[in-house]
Each structure stands twice: as structure tokens, then as C-alpha cells.
PyMOL Python script that loads the backbone (N, CA, C, O; Angstrom):
from pymol import cmd

cmd.read_pdbstr("""\
ATOM      1  N   UNK A   1       0.851  -1.153   0.006  1.00  0.00           N
ATOM      2  CA  UNK A   1      -0.002   0.021  -0.007  1.00  0.00           C
ATOM      3  C   UNK A   1       0.902   1.234  -0.006  1.00  0.00           C
ATOM      4  O   UNK A   1       1.850   1.324   0.774  1.00  0.00           O
ATOM      5  N   UNK A   2       0.593   2.165  -0.891  1.00  0.00           N
ATOM      6  CA  UNK A   2       1.424   3.375  -1.035  1.00  0.00           C
ATOM      7  C   UNK A   2       1.124   4.342   0.123  1.00  0.00           C
ATOM      8  O   UNK A   2       0.161   4.200   0.876  1.00  0.00           O
ATOM      9  N   UNK A   3       2.010   5.318   0.202  1.00  0.00           N
ATOM     10  CA  UNK A   3       1.942   6.277   1.268  1.00  0.00           C
ATOM     11  C   UNK A   3       0.666   7.106   1.191  1.00  0.00           C
ATOM     12  O   UNK A   3       0.040   7.352   2.222  1.00  0.00           O
ATOM     13  N   UNK A   4       0.256   7.549  -0.015  1.00  0.00           N
ATOM     14  CA  UNK A   4      -0.983   8.319  -0.157  1.00  0.00           C
ATOM     15  C   UNK A   4      -2.186   7.568   0.258  1.00  0.00           C
ATOM     16  O   UNK A   4      -3.087   8.110   0.898  1.00  0.00           O
ATOM     17  N   UNK A   5      -2.212   6.233  -0.126  1.00  0.00           N
ATOM     18  CA  UNK A   5      -3.332   5.402   0.281  1.00  0.00           C
ATOM     19  C   UNK A   5      -3.431   5.188   1.787  1.00  0.00           C
ATOM     20  O   UNK A   5      -4.521   5.155   2.358  1.00  0.00           O
ATOM     21  N   UNK A   6      -2.289   5.047   2.402  1.00  0.00           N
ATOM     22  CA  UNK A   6      -2.273   4.932   3.863  1.00  0.00           C
ATOM     23  C   UNK A   6      -2.777   6.224   4.544  1.00  0.00           C
ATOM     24  O   UNK A   6      -3.505   6.157   5.535  1.00  0.00           O
ATOM     25  N   UNK A   7      -2.387   7.395   4.010  1.00  0.00           N
ATOM     26  CA  UNK A   7      -2.887   8.652   4.564  1.00  0.00           C
ATOM     27  C   UNK A   7      -4.382   8.787   4.377  1.00  0.00           C
ATOM     28  O   UNK A   7      -5.082   9.268   5.269  1.00  0.00           O
ATOM     29  N   UNK A   8      -4.892   8.353   3.192  1.00  0.00           N
ATOM     30  CA  UNK A   8      -6.358   8.424   2.975  1.00  0.00           C
ATOM     31  C   UNK A   8      -7.085   7.490   3.939  1.00  0.00           C
ATOM     32  O   UNK A   8      -8.131   7.855   4.477  1.00  0.00           O
ATOM     33  N   UNK A   9      -6.531   6.253   4.172  1.00  0.00           N
ATOM     34  CA  UNK A   9      -7.107   5.331   5.074  1.00  0.00           C
ATOM     35  C   UNK A   9      -7.135   5.836   6.504  1.00  0.00           C
ATOM     36  O   UNK A   9      -8.126   5.646   7.209  1.00  0.00           O
ATOM     37  N   UNK A  10      -6.064   6.475   6.939  1.00  0.00           N
ATOM     38  CA  UNK A  10      -5.982   7.080   8.260  1.00  0.00           C
ATOM     39  C   UNK A  10      -6.980   8.200   8.382  1.00  0.00           C
ATOM     40  O   UNK A  10      -7.628   8.327   9.422  1.00  0.00           O
ATOM     41  N   UNK A  11      -7.132   9.031   7.343  1.00  0.00           N
ATOM     42  CA  UNK A  11      -8.146  10.107   7.366  1.00  0.00           C
ATOM     43  C   UNK A  11      -9.542   9.525   7.408  1.00  0.00           C
ATOM     44  O   UNK A  11     -10.416  10.074   8.079  1.00  0.00           O
ATOM     45  N   UNK A  12      -9.768   8.458   6.726  1.00  0.00           N
ATOM     46  CA  UNK A  12     -11.082   7.776   6.725  1.00  0.00           C
ATOM     47  C   UNK A  12     -11.424   7.309   8.156  1.00  0.00           C
ATOM     48  O   UNK A  12     -12.534   7.541   8.636  1.00  0.00           O
ATOM     49  N   UNK A  13     -10.468   6.652   8.829  1.00  0.00           N
ATOM     50  CA  UNK A  13     -10.707   6.175  10.171  1.00  0.00           C
ATOM     51  C   UNK A  13     -11.031   7.333  11.130  1.00  0.00           C
ATOM     52  O   UNK A  13     -11.934   7.229  11.960  1.00  0.00           O
ATOM     53  N   UNK A  14     -10.303   8.399  11.005  1.00  0.00           N
ATOM     54  CA  UNK A  14     -10.575   9.583  11.892  1.00  0.00           C
ATOM     55  C   UNK A  14     -11.936  10.186  11.583  1.00  0.00           C
ATOM     56  O   UNK A  14     -12.642  10.617  12.495  1.00  0.00           O
ATOM     57  N   UNK A  15     -12.317  10.222  10.297  1.00  0.00           N
ATOM     58  CA  UNK A  15     -13.619  10.777   9.909  1.00  0.00           C
ATOM     59  C   UNK A  15     -14.745   9.914  10.489  1.00  0.00           C
ATOM     60  O   UNK A  15     -15.736  10.439  10.996  1.00  0.00           O
ATOM     61  N   UNK A  16     -14.583   8.581  10.410  1.00  0.00           N
ATOM     62  CA  UNK A  16     -15.614   7.697  10.933  1.00  0.00           C
ATOM     63  C   UNK A  16     -15.731   7.866  12.436  1.00  0.00           C
ATOM     64  O   UNK A  16     -16.832   7.925  12.984  1.00  0.00           O
ATOM     65  N   UNK A  17     -14.600   7.941  13.087  1.00  0.00           N
ATOM     66  CA  UNK A  17     -14.652   8.141  14.566  1.00  0.00           C
ATOM     67  C   UNK A  17     -15.300   9.481  14.892  1.00  0.00           C
ATOM     68  O   UNK A  17     -16.107   9.567  15.818  1.00  0.00           O
ATOM     69  N   UNK A  18     -14.967  10.491  14.170  1.00  0.00           N
ATOM     70  CA  UNK A  18     -15.485  11.874  14.402  1.00  0.00           C
ATOM     71  C   UNK A  18     -17.012  11.859  14.233  1.00  0.00           C
ATOM     72  O   UNK A  18     -17.733  12.336  15.110  1.00  0.00           O
ATOM     73  N   UNK A  19     -17.500  11.324  13.131  1.00  0.00           N
ATOM     74  CA  UNK A  19     -18.931  11.348  12.858  1.00  0.00           C
ATOM     75  C   UNK A  19     -19.673  10.357  13.781  1.00  0.00           C
ATOM     76  O   UNK A  19     -20.775  10.643  14.250  1.00  0.00           O
ATOM     77  N   UNK A  20     -19.061   9.207  14.029  1.00  0.00           N
ATOM     78  CA  UNK A  20     -19.737   8.204  14.856  1.00  0.00           C
ATOM     79  C   UNK A  20     -19.890   8.598  16.279  1.00  0.00           C
ATOM     80  O   UNK A  20     -20.863   8.208  16.924  1.00  0.00           O
ATOM     81  N   UNK A  21     -18.942   9.378  16.815  1.00  0.00           N
ATOM     82  CA  UNK A  21     -18.977   9.629  18.262  1.00  0.00           C
ATOM     83  C   UNK A  21     -19.086  11.117  18.632  1.00  0.00           C
ATOM     84  O   UNK A  21     -19.589  11.437  19.709  1.00  0.00           O
ATOM     85  N   UNK A  22     -18.623  12.041  17.757  1.00  0.00           N
ATOM     86  CA  UNK A  22     -18.601  13.440  18.146  1.00  0.00           C
ATOM     87  C   UNK A  22     -19.607  14.284  17.349  1.00  0.00           C
ATOM     88  O   UNK A  22     -20.192  15.212  17.907  1.00  0.00           O
ATOM     89  N   UNK A  23     -19.814  13.999  16.112  1.00  0.00           N
ATOM     90  CA  UNK A  23     -20.630  14.788  15.210  1.00  0.00           C
ATOM     91  C   UNK A  23     -22.039  14.165  15.097  1.00  0.00           C
ATOM     92  O   UNK A  23     -22.572  14.000  14.000  1.00  0.00           O
ATOM     93  N   UNK A  24     -22.622  13.826  16.258  1.00  0.00           N
ATOM     94  CA  UNK A  24     -23.879  13.094  16.271  1.00  0.00           C
ATOM     95  C   UNK A  24     -25.042  14.019  15.925  1.00  0.00           C
ATOM     96  O   UNK A  24     -25.181  15.075  16.542  1.00  0.00           O
ATOM     97  N   UNK A  25     -25.885  13.651  14.952  1.00  0.00           N
ATOM     98  CA  UNK A  25     -27.016  14.492  14.616  1.00  0.00           C
ATOM     99  C   UNK A  25     -28.182  14.317  15.547  1.00  0.00           C
ATOM    100  O   UNK A  25     -28.461  13.193  15.962  1.00  0.00           O
ATOM    101  N   UNK A  26     -28.877  15.376  15.896  1.00  0.00           N
ATOM    102  CA  UNK A  26     -30.027  15.316  16.757  1.00  0.00           C
ATOM    103  C   UNK A  26     -31.267  15.745  15.999  1.00  0.00           C
ATOM    104  O   UNK A  26     -31.202  16.646  15.163  1.00  0.00           O
ATOM    105  N   UNK A  27     -32.414  15.099  16.283  1.00  0.00           N
ATOM    106  CA  UNK A  27     -33.662  15.392  15.654  1.00  0.00           C
ATOM    107  C   UNK A  27     -34.686  15.580  16.763  1.00  0.00           C
ATOM    108  O   UNK A  27     -34.647  14.873  17.770  1.00  0.00           O
ATOM    109  N   UNK A  28     -35.613  16.535  16.584  1.00  0.00           N
ATOM    110  CA  UNK A  28     -36.689  16.721  17.519  1.00  0.00           C
ATOM    111  C   UNK A  28     -37.937  16.104  16.947  1.00  0.00           C
ATOM    112  O   UNK A  28     -38.367  16.463  15.850  1.00  0.00           O
ATOM    113  N   UNK A  29     -38.534  15.163  17.691  1.00  0.00           N
ATOM    114  CA  UNK A  29     -39.779  14.493  17.338  1.00  0.00           C
ATOM    115  C   UNK A  29     -40.919  15.180  17.987  1.00  0.00           C
ATOM    116  O   UNK A  29     -40.843  15.475  19.180  1.00  0.00           O
ATOM    117  N   UNK A  30     -41.990  15.460  17.272  1.00  0.00           N
ATOM    118  CA  UNK A  30     -43.168  16.091  17.794  1.00  0.00           C
ATOM    119  C   UNK A  30     -44.304  15.118  17.934  1.00  0.00           C
ATOM    120  O   UNK A  30     -44.316  14.082  17.269  1.00  0.00           O
ATOM    121  N   UNK A  31     -45.291  15.434  18.809  1.00  0.00           N
ATOM    122  CA  UNK A  31     -46.402  14.477  19.062  1.00  0.00           C
ATOM    123  C   UNK A  31     -47.224  14.163  17.824  1.00  0.00           C
ATOM    124  O   UNK A  31     -47.820  13.087  17.755  1.00  0.00           O
ATOM    125  N   UNK A  32     -47.284  15.065  16.833  1.00  0.00           N
ATOM    126  CA  UNK A  32     -48.073  14.800  15.653  1.00  0.00           C
ATOM    127  C   UNK A  32     -47.336  13.886  14.632  1.00  0.00           C
ATOM    128  O   UNK A  32     -47.864  13.642  13.547  1.00  0.00           O
ATOM    129  N   UNK A  33     -46.180  13.405  14.953  1.00  0.00           N
ATOM    130  CA  UNK A  33     -45.441  12.508  14.089  1.00  0.00           C
ATOM    131  C   UNK A  33     -44.359  13.141  13.208  1.00  0.00           C
ATOM    132  O   UNK A  33     -43.606  12.431  12.543  1.00  0.00           O
ATOM    133  N   UNK A  34     -44.286  14.426  13.204  1.00  0.00           N
ATOM    134  CA  UNK A  34     -43.261  15.087  12.381  1.00  0.00           C
ATOM    135  C   UNK A  34     -41.940  15.155  13.156  1.00  0.00           C
ATOM    136  O   UNK A  34     -41.901  15.017  14.379  1.00  0.00           O
ATOM    137  N   UNK A  35     -40.879  15.369  12.408  1.00  0.00           N
ATOM    138  CA  UNK A  35     -39.595  15.543  13.058  1.00  0.00           C
ATOM    139  C   UNK A  35     -38.850  16.653  12.389  1.00  0.00           C
ATOM    140  O   UNK A  35     -39.131  16.987  11.238  1.00  0.00           O
ATOM    141  N   UNK A  36     -37.892  17.240  13.093  1.00  0.00           N
ATOM    142  CA  UNK A  36     -37.103  18.339  12.525  1.00  0.00           C
ATOM    143  C   UNK A  36     -35.677  18.207  12.968  1.00  0.00           C
ATOM    144  O   UNK A  36     -35.421  18.005  14.155  1.00  0.00           O
ATOM    145  N   UNK A  37     -34.704  18.318  12.026  1.00  0.00           N
ATOM    146  CA  UNK A  37     -33.300  18.269  12.346  1.00  0.00           C
ATOM    147  C   UNK A  37     -32.902  19.552  13.076  1.00  0.00           C
ATOM    148  O   UNK A  37     -33.183  20.653  12.603  1.00  0.00           O
ATOM    149  N   UNK A  38     -32.251  19.406  14.225  1.00  0.00           N
ATOM    150  CA  UNK A  38     -31.913  20.602  15.004  1.00  0.00           C
ATOM    151  C   UNK A  38     -30.431  20.810  15.101  1.00  0.00           C
ATOM    152  O   UNK A  38     -30.014  21.844  15.621  1.00  0.00           O
ATOM    153  N   UNK A  39     -29.609  19.906  14.639  1.00  0.00           N
ATOM    154  CA  UNK A  39     -28.173  20.179  14.646  1.00  0.00           C
ATOM    155  C   UNK A  39     -27.353  18.986  15.091  1.00  0.00           C
ATOM    156  O   UNK A  39     -27.886  17.917  15.388  1.00  0.00           O
ATOM    157  N   UNK A  40     -26.058  19.189  15.129  1.00  0.00           N
ATOM    158  CA  UNK A  40     -25.097  18.145  15.537  1.00  0.00           C
ATOM    159  C   UNK A  40     -24.667  18.386  16.972  1.00  0.00           C
ATOM    160  O   UNK A  40     -24.912  19.451  17.539  1.00  0.00           O
ATOM    161  N   UNK A  41     -24.042  17.414  17.534  1.00  0.00           N
ATOM    162  CA  UNK A  41     -23.641  17.457  18.973  1.00  0.00           C
ATOM    163  C   UNK A  41     -22.684  18.590  19.252  1.00  0.00           C
ATOM    164  O   UNK A  41     -22.772  19.173  20.332  1.00  0.00           O
ATOM    165  N   UNK A  42     -21.774  18.950  18.360  1.00  0.00           N
ATOM    166  CA  UNK A  42     -20.787  19.979  18.621  1.00  0.00           C
ATOM    167  C   UNK A  42     -21.238  21.345  18.188  1.00  0.00           C
ATOM    168  O   UNK A  42     -20.468  22.303  18.253  1.00  0.00           O
ATOM    169  N   UNK A  43     -22.489  21.456  17.743  1.00  0.00           N
ATOM    170  CA  UNK A  43     -23.021  22.754  17.372  1.00  0.00           C
ATOM    171  C   UNK A  43     -23.311  23.614  18.651  1.00  0.00           C
ATOM    172  O   UNK A  43     -23.991  23.126  19.554  1.00  0.00           O
ATOM    173  N   UNK A  44     -22.831  24.823  18.740  1.00  0.00           N
ATOM    174  CA  UNK A  44     -22.946  25.558  20.002  1.00  0.00           C
ATOM    175  C   UNK A  44     -24.394  25.859  20.385  1.00  0.00           C
ATOM    176  O   UNK A  44     -24.722  25.903  21.571  1.00  0.00           O
ATOM    177  N   UNK A  45     -25.261  26.067  19.392  1.00  0.00           N
ATOM    178  CA  UNK A  45     -26.648  26.408  19.712  1.00  0.00           C
ATOM    179  C   UNK A  45     -27.507  25.226  20.020  1.00  0.00           C
ATOM    180  O   UNK A  45     -28.694  25.392  20.301  1.00  0.00           O
ATOM    181  N   UNK A  46     -26.970  24.059  19.979  1.00  0.00           N
ATOM    182  CA  UNK A  46     -27.759  22.831  20.191  1.00  0.00           C
ATOM    183  C   UNK A  46     -28.423  22.774  21.593  1.00  0.00           C
ATOM    184  O   UNK A  46     -29.562  22.329  21.734  1.00  0.00           O
ATOM    185  N   UNK A  47     -27.698  23.223  22.590  1.00  0.00           N
ATOM    186  CA  UNK A  47     -28.225  23.186  23.938  1.00  0.00           C
ATOM    187  C   UNK A  47     -29.461  24.057  24.115  1.00  0.00           C
ATOM    188  O   UNK A  47     -30.327  23.744  24.933  1.00  0.00           O
ATOM    189  N   UNK A  48     -29.551  25.132  23.368  1.00  0.00           N
ATOM    190  CA  UNK A  48     -30.698  26.001  23.492  1.00  0.00           C
ATOM    191  C   UNK A  48     -31.955  25.358  22.802  1.00  0.00           C
ATOM    192  O   UNK A  48     -33.092  25.711  23.116  1.00  0.00           O
ATOM    193  N   UNK A  49     -31.707  24.402  21.852  1.00  0.00           N
ATOM    194  CA  UNK A  49     -32.854  23.753  21.214  1.00  0.00           C
ATOM    195  C   UNK A  49     -33.367  22.602  22.020  1.00  0.00           C
ATOM    196  O   UNK A  49     -34.548  22.280  21.888  1.00  0.00           O
ATOM    197  N   UNK A  50     -32.592  21.959  22.835  1.00  0.00           N
ATOM    198  CA  UNK A  50     -33.060  20.812  23.609  1.00  0.00           C
ATOM    199  C   UNK A  50     -33.977  21.264  24.750  1.00  0.00           C
ATOM    200  O   UNK A  50     -33.572  22.055  25.602  1.00  0.00           O
ATOM    201  N   UNK A  51     -35.170  20.774  24.760  1.00  0.00           N
ATOM    202  CA  UNK A  51     -36.146  21.204  25.774  1.00  0.00           C
ATOM    203  C   UNK A  51     -35.935  20.368  27.050  1.00  0.00           C
ATOM    204  O   UNK A  51     -35.337  19.292  27.042  1.00  0.00           O
ATOM    205  N   UNK A  52     -36.443  20.912  28.098  1.00  0.00           N
ATOM    206  CA  UNK A  52     -36.419  20.244  29.397  1.00  0.00           C
ATOM    207  C   UNK A  52     -37.545  19.184  29.473  1.00  0.00           C
ATOM    208  O   UNK A  52     -38.373  19.082  28.568  1.00  0.00           O
ATOM    209  N   UNK A  53     -37.557  18.423  30.542  1.00  0.00           N
ATOM    210  CA  UNK A  53     -38.613  17.388  30.656  1.00  0.00           C
ATOM    211  C   UNK A  53     -40.030  17.902  30.751  1.00  0.00           C
ATOM    212  O   UNK A  53     -40.972  17.210  30.365  1.00  0.00           O
ATOM    213  N   UNK A  54     -40.191  19.117  31.265  1.00  0.00           N
ATOM    214  CA  UNK A  54     -41.549  19.657  31.379  1.00  0.00           C
ATOM    215  C   UNK A  54     -42.129  20.092  30.070  1.00  0.00           C
ATOM    216  O   UNK A  54     -43.352  20.133  29.933  1.00  0.00           O
ATOM    217  N   UNK A  55     -41.296  20.424  29.082  1.00  0.00           N
ATOM    218  CA  UNK A  55     -41.745  20.857  27.778  1.00  0.00           C
ATOM    219  C   UNK A  55     -41.861  19.762  26.790  1.00  0.00           C
ATOM    220  O   UNK A  55     -42.247  20.004  25.647  1.00  0.00           O
ATOM    221  N   UNK A  56     -41.536  18.529  27.190  1.00  0.00           N
ATOM    222  CA  UNK A  56     -41.497  17.449  26.211  1.00  0.00           C
ATOM    223  C   UNK A  56     -42.874  17.153  25.587  1.00  0.00           C
ATOM    224  O   UNK A  56     -42.945  16.823  24.403  1.00  0.00           O
ATOM    225  N   UNK A  57     -43.969  17.266  26.361  1.00  0.00           N
ATOM    226  CA  UNK A  57     -45.249  16.943  25.783  1.00  0.00           C
ATOM    227  C   UNK A  57     -45.716  17.967  24.737  1.00  0.00           C
ATOM    228  O   UNK A  57     -46.354  17.628  23.740  1.00  0.00           O
ATOM    229  N   UNK A  58     -45.377  19.211  25.004  1.00  0.00           N
ATOM    230  CA  UNK A  58     -45.827  20.287  24.102  1.00  0.00           C
ATOM    231  C   UNK A  58     -44.899  20.443  22.869  1.00  0.00           C
ATOM    232  O   UNK A  58     -45.367  20.572  21.738  1.00  0.00           O
ATOM    233  N   UNK A  59     -43.611  20.427  23.117  1.00  0.00           N
ATOM    234  CA  UNK A  59     -42.652  20.713  22.021  1.00  0.00           C
ATOM    235  C   UNK A  59     -42.001  19.476  21.377  1.00  0.00           C
ATOM    236  O   UNK A  59     -41.343  19.593  20.344  1.00  0.00           O
ATOM    237  N   UNK A  60     -42.178  18.328  21.967  1.00  0.00           N
ATOM    238  CA  UNK A  60     -41.577  17.146  21.453  1.00  0.00           C
ATOM    239  C   UNK A  60     -40.298  16.820  22.177  1.00  0.00           C
ATOM    240  O   UNK A  60     -39.827  17.617  22.988  1.00  0.00           O
ATOM    241  N   UNK A  61     -39.720  15.657  21.902  1.00  0.00           N
ATOM    242  CA  UNK A  61     -38.486  15.251  22.526  1.00  0.00           C
ATOM    243  C   UNK A  61     -37.370  15.114  21.527  1.00  0.00           C
ATOM    244  O   UNK A  61     -37.607  14.892  20.340  1.00  0.00           O
ATOM    245  N   UNK A  62     -36.158  15.248  22.006  1.00  0.00           N
ATOM    246  CA  UNK A  62     -34.975  15.194  21.148  1.00  0.00           C
ATOM    247  C   UNK A  62     -34.323  13.850  21.263  1.00  0.00           C
ATOM    248  O   UNK A  62     -34.197  13.281  22.348  1.00  0.00           O
ATOM    249  N   UNK A  63     -33.904  13.345  20.101  1.00  0.00           N
ATOM    250  CA  UNK A  63     -33.215  12.021  20.050  1.00  0.00           C
ATOM    251  C   UNK A  63     -32.162  12.055  18.955  1.00  0.00           C
ATOM    252  O   UNK A  63     -32.136  12.969  18.131  1.00  0.00           O
ATOM    253  N   UNK A  64     -31.305  11.063  18.953  1.00  0.00           N
ATOM    254  CA  UNK A  64     -30.280  10.948  17.956  1.00  0.00           C
ATOM    255  C   UNK A  64     -30.862  10.314  16.707  1.00  0.00           C
ATOM    256  O   UNK A  64     -31.609   9.340  16.806  1.00  0.00           O
ATOM    257  N   UNK A  65     -30.548  10.828  15.560  1.00  0.00           N
ATOM    258  CA  UNK A  65     -31.040  10.304  14.302  1.00  0.00           C
ATOM    259  C   UNK A  65     -29.990   9.297  13.723  1.00  0.00           C
ATOM    260  O   UNK A  65     -29.028   9.691  13.062  1.00  0.00           O
ATOM    261  N   UNK A  66     -30.216   8.016  13.995  1.00  0.00           N
ATOM    262  CA  UNK A  66     -29.254   6.999  13.553  1.00  0.00           C
ATOM    263  C   UNK A  66     -29.217   6.828  12.039  1.00  0.00           C
ATOM    264  O   UNK A  66     -28.176   6.463  11.493  1.00  0.00           O
ATOM    265  N   UNK A  67     -30.310   7.080  11.358  1.00  0.00           N
ATOM    266  CA  UNK A  67     -30.313   7.018   9.905  1.00  0.00           C
ATOM    267  C   UNK A  67     -29.358   8.043   9.312  1.00  0.00           C
ATOM    268  O   UNK A  67     -28.638   7.749   8.358  1.00  0.00           O
ATOM    269  N   UNK A  68     -29.352   9.243   9.878  1.00  0.00           N
ATOM    270  CA  UNK A  68     -28.431  10.286   9.327  1.00  0.00           C
ATOM    271  C   UNK A  68     -26.975   9.972   9.623  1.00  0.00           C
ATOM    272  O   UNK A  68     -26.095  10.353   8.851  1.00  0.00           O
ATOM    273  N   UNK A  69     -26.708   9.297  10.707  1.00  0.00           N
ATOM    274  CA  UNK A  69     -25.299   8.897  11.019  1.00  0.00           C
ATOM    275  C   UNK A  69     -24.880   7.874   9.974  1.00  0.00           C
ATOM    276  O   UNK A  69     -23.770   7.948   9.447  1.00  0.00           O
ATOM    277  N   UNK A  70     -25.774   6.896   9.660  1.00  0.00           N
ATOM    278  CA  UNK A  70     -25.423   5.890   8.726  1.00  0.00           C
ATOM    279  C   UNK A  70     -25.218   6.512   7.324  1.00  0.00           C
ATOM    280  O   UNK A  70     -24.297   6.136   6.599  1.00  0.00           O
ATOM    281  N   UNK A  71     -26.074   7.445   6.967  1.00  0.00           N
ATOM    282  CA  UNK A  71     -25.931   8.094   5.636  1.00  0.00           C
ATOM    283  C   UNK A  71     -24.628   8.884   5.549  1.00  0.00           C
ATOM    284  O   UNK A  71     -23.970   8.877   4.509  1.00  0.00           O
ATOM    285  N   UNK A  72     -24.251   9.562   6.626  1.00  0.00           N
ATOM    286  CA  UNK A  72     -22.966  10.316   6.587  1.00  0.00           C
ATOM    287  C   UNK A  72     -21.799   9.344   6.509  1.00  0.00           C
ATOM    288  O   UNK A  72     -20.841   9.622   5.788  1.00  0.00           O
ATOM    289  N   UNK A  73     -21.830   8.218   7.214  1.00  0.00           N
ATOM    290  CA  UNK A  73     -20.741   7.286   7.138  1.00  0.00           C
ATOM    291  C   UNK A  73     -20.659   6.596   5.782  1.00  0.00           C
ATOM    292  O   UNK A  73     -19.562   6.281   5.321  1.00  0.00           O
ATOM    293  N   UNK A  74     -21.779   6.360   5.143  1.00  0.00           N
ATOM    294  CA  UNK A  74     -21.768   5.788   3.766  1.00  0.00           C
ATOM    295  C   UNK A  74     -21.205   6.775   2.797  1.00  0.00           C
ATOM    296  O   UNK A  74     -20.463   6.393   1.893  1.00  0.00           O
ATOM    297  N   UNK A  75     -21.535   8.057   2.954  1.00  0.00           N
ATOM    298  CA  UNK A  75     -21.004   9.104   2.063  1.00  0.00           C
ATOM    299  C   UNK A  75     -19.464   9.176   2.207  1.00  0.00           C
ATOM    300  O   UNK A  75     -18.761   9.279   1.201  1.00  0.00           O
ATOM    301  N   UNK A  76     -18.953   9.124   3.408  1.00  0.00           N
ATOM    302  CA  UNK A  76     -17.510   9.201   3.626  1.00  0.00           C
ATOM    303  C   UNK A  76     -16.854   7.923   3.022  1.00  0.00           C
ATOM    304  O   UNK A  76     -15.786   7.991   2.413  1.00  0.00           O
ATOM    305  N   UNK A  77     -17.504   6.802   3.204  1.00  0.00           N
ATOM    306  CA  UNK A  77     -16.954   5.532   2.603  1.00  0.00           C
ATOM    307  C   UNK A  77     -16.897   5.613   1.128  1.00  0.00           C
ATOM    308  O   UNK A  77     -15.908   5.195   0.527  1.00  0.00           O
ATOM    309  N   UNK A  78     -17.956   6.154   0.490  1.00  0.00           N
ATOM    310  CA  UNK A  78     -17.965   6.312  -0.959  1.00  0.00           C
ATOM    311  C   UNK A  78     -16.841   7.271  -1.434  1.00  0.00           C
ATOM    312  O   UNK A  78     -16.176   6.992  -2.432  1.00  0.00           O
ATOM    313  N   UNK A  79     -16.642   8.342  -0.752  1.00  0.00           N
ATOM    314  CA  UNK A  79     -15.597   9.286  -1.130  1.00  0.00           C
ATOM    315  C   UNK A  79     -14.225   8.637  -0.998  1.00  0.00           C
ATOM    316  O   UNK A  79     -13.358   8.827  -1.851  1.00  0.00           O
ATOM    317  N   UNK A  80     -14.027   7.862   0.088  1.00  0.00           N
ATOM    318  CA  UNK A  80     -12.740   7.187   0.284  1.00  0.00           C
ATOM    319  C   UNK A  80     -12.473   6.130  -0.798  1.00  0.00           C
ATOM    320  O   UNK A  80     -11.344   6.000  -1.270  1.00  0.00           O
ATOM    321  N   UNK A  81     -13.528   5.361  -1.199  1.00  0.00           N
ATOM    322  CA  UNK A  81     -13.338   4.395  -2.247  1.00  0.00           C
ATOM    323  C   UNK A  81     -12.995   5.034  -3.589  1.00  0.00           C
ATOM    324  O   UNK A  81     -12.166   4.525  -4.343  1.00  0.00           O
ATOM    325  N   UNK A  82     -13.659   6.174  -3.874  1.00  0.00           N
ATOM    326  CA  UNK A  82     -13.345   6.932  -5.095  1.00  0.00           C
ATOM    327  C   UNK A  82     -11.891   7.402  -5.066  1.00  0.00           C
ATOM    328  O   UNK A  82     -11.180   7.293  -6.066  1.00  0.00           O
ATOM    329  N   UNK A  83     -11.462   7.909  -3.953  1.00  0.00           N
ATOM    330  CA  UNK A  83     -10.077   8.393  -3.809  1.00  0.00           C
ATOM    331  C   UNK A  83      -9.111   7.252  -4.017  1.00  0.00           C
ATOM    332  O   UNK A  83      -8.094   7.434  -4.685  1.00  0.00           O
ATOM    333  N   UNK A  84      -9.397   6.039  -3.451  1.00  0.00           N
ATOM    334  CA  UNK A  84      -8.522   4.892  -3.674  1.00  0.00           C
ATOM    335  C   UNK A  84      -8.478   4.499  -5.155  1.00  0.00           C
ATOM    336  O   UNK A  84      -7.408   4.202  -5.688  1.00  0.00           O
ATOM    337  N   UNK A  85      -9.610   4.498  -5.802  1.00  0.00           N
ATOM    338  CA  UNK A  85      -9.663   4.145  -7.231  1.00  0.00           C
ATOM    339  C   UNK A  85      -8.910   5.137  -8.066  1.00  0.00           C
ATOM    340  O   UNK A  85      -8.184   4.736  -8.975  1.00  0.00           O
ATOM    341  N   UNK A  86      -9.051   6.437  -7.797  1.00  0.00           N
ATOM    342  CA  UNK A  86      -8.362   7.453  -8.590  1.00  0.00           C
ATOM    343  C   UNK A  86      -6.877   7.465  -8.361  1.00  0.00           C
ATOM    344  O   UNK A  86      -6.133   7.772  -9.292  1.00  0.00           O
ATOM    345  N   UNK A  87      -6.409   7.155  -7.195  1.00  0.00           N
ATOM    346  CA  UNK A  87      -4.985   7.189  -6.867  1.00  0.00           C
ATOM    347  C   UNK A  87      -4.312   5.839  -7.093  1.00  0.00           C
ATOM    348  O   UNK A  87      -3.105   5.714  -6.887  1.00  0.00           O
ATOM    349  N   UNK A  88      -5.056   4.847  -7.505  1.00  0.00           N
ATOM    350  CA  UNK A  88      -4.475   3.523  -7.767  1.00  0.00           C
ATOM    351  C   UNK A  88      -3.572   3.567  -9.055  1.00  0.00           C
ATOM    352  O   UNK A  88      -3.980   4.015 -10.126  1.00  0.00           O
ATOM    353  N   UNK A  89      -2.389   3.094  -8.867  1.00  0.00           N
ATOM    354  CA  UNK A  89      -1.450   3.025  -9.948  1.00  0.00           C
ATOM    355  C   UNK A  89      -1.383   1.555 -10.483  1.00  0.00           C
ATOM    356  O   UNK A  89      -1.207   0.601  -9.726  1.00  0.00           O
ATOM    357  N   UNK A  90      -1.529   1.440 -11.772  1.00  0.00           N
ATOM    358  CA  UNK A  90      -1.566   0.087 -12.341  1.00  0.00           C
ATOM    359  C   UNK A  90      -0.247  -0.311 -12.923  1.00  0.00           C
ATOM    360  O   UNK A  90      -0.110  -1.419 -13.441  1.00  0.00           O
TER     361      UNK A  90
END
""", "prot")
cmd.dss("prot")
cmd.show_as("cartoon", "prot")
cmd.util.cbc("prot")
cmd.orient("prot")
């Protein structure tokens, strides 16, 4: 494995760890069944969006959107695979 490919693979591992554990997306679910994306874990305004337990019935509750995490990880995987294919020397 060449040096550029190793660097891409190391960057991929760090990106997966970052998105999987630090850049967690949050969604607010409302009683009528709708949901709204409110931000990621490291977004500074996120704490102002998360309601307390008394407001949960009126405004909805906040949870982690696992489908969005999977979509972000798949996108990073696709970008990494394309980079490997483009940098592959035959």
C-alpha cells in the first residue's frame, strides 16, 4: 500500500470516529409524528434547542437520528473508495 493510500485510510478512520462519536445529529420528534433536524452534537446552539422534561409533551423530545449517522458514514466511505480508485497506480 502506497503512502498516499495509507494517509487516505488514516483520514477515513478519523472521519468515521469523528462522525460516529462526536458529530452526532439530533432530531426533535413532535407528538403529531413530524420531526425536525436541529443540529449536531458539537453545534454551539444545540443546547438551546433541547427542551427540558416539562416541555416534552408540548414541544416534542430530542433524540439521535441514527439514519443520518449511517448516511454520513456511507458518504464518507464512498468518497474514500473513489479516492482509492483514482490514486491507484496500475
